[in-house]
N, C-alpha and C positions, 0 to 999 in steps of 0.2 A: 671268365671272371675279369672284372676291371679293377684297377687300383684306385680309381677316383670315386669319391662318394657321389651318390645320386643327388641331384639338386631338385628341390620342390619348386613349384611355381612361385614367383614372388608374391608377397602378400598384397592384398588390395590396398590402394592408396588411402591414407587417412583423410586427406583433404581432397575435396572435389577438384576436378580440372577447371581451369579458368572458364567462366561462362556458365558453369553448371551450379545448381543449387545443392546444398548438402541434403542428405536424406531426411525425411520427416522423423522426428523422435516422438513416437506415439506416447510413450510413458511421460515425457515432458509435457506434452499437450494436455494429457488427461490430468496430471497432477496440477498443472497451472490452472486449468479450468476449475477444478475442485477447490483450490486455494482461493481463486477469485470469488467464487460463489460464497464460500465460508467467510471470507473477509468482508464481502458485501453485506452479509447478515450481521456481522459484528458492527460494522459502520452504521447500518440502519438502526441497530439497538442503541448505539452511542448517540445518534441524531435524535432518537426518541427520548432518551434520557436527558439530553441537553435541553429539551423543552422545559424540564422541571428545574433547571438552573436559575430560572427567573425568580424562584422563591428565595434565592440568596439575598435579594433586595429587602426581604422582610426584616432583616436585622438592622436596616438603616434607621428605622424609627422616624419620628417627626422632626428631630433636630437637624436632619440633613447632613449627617456626618459621613455620608458616602460620596464617592466620586462617581456621579451618575454617567458621565461621558465615558469613562473607562469601563464602567459596569456594562453599559449598553454595547460598546464596541466588543468587549470580551465575550459577551453573551452571543452576539451574532457570529463572532469568530468561532466559538465553540459549536455553534449550530451548523454553520455553512461550510467552513473551511475543511474539516476532516473529510466529508463526502467528496469535495472537489479534489483534494489531494489523492484520495483513493481512486477516484474516477480517472485521474491522470495516470496513476500506476496501472490501472486495468488497460487503458488505451496503449500505454507503453508496452505492457506485456503482450497484448494482441499483435502489436507491430512486430515485436521480437518473434512471436510464433509464426507470423506470415513470412518473416525473413529466415525462418528455420534456425533460429538461435535459441540457446537455453533461456527459458523464461520462468521457470518454477520459482525463482527467488524474487521476482519482481513484486508479486502480490504480498509477500512477506515484508519486504522493505516498505511498500506502500502502506501497509497496515500499521507498521511500527511508526512511520512518519506521521500518519494521520492521528494515531493515538497520542503521539508526542505533541502535536499541535493542539489537540484537545486538552491535554494536561496543562499546557502553558496557558491556554485561554481560561481554564477553570482557576488556575493559580492567580491570574490577573483579576478575575472576578473576586476572588477571596481577598486580594490586596485592596481592591476598590471598596469593599465593604468595611475593611478595617479589622477583620478577624484573624 
């Protein structure tokens, strides 16, 4: 019998050795791809709905009480910028996946940012119409 306790093997290192990539996180990749696809569906719906924002100009009437420059710029911003913002988030998420870094949160942030840009553009359209 010995008086010293038996020692187990040291635990595996948490961080990879220099020059080695961290292991692939399968759950992170699966969740990231699912969120990217779902966010893409939402952004496609927002882009489709944005086509109908042109009807906001119906409230302008013949008196020309609207700021048509702001209305047009905000319309195109609502139509084009959210898909571009989300596309940038998807590219950033894919790059993070290739680097084997956590990426599940990137499509969520991208979707929130894209919807925020869309909301600001719709608000600017509303201001330009005067309602």
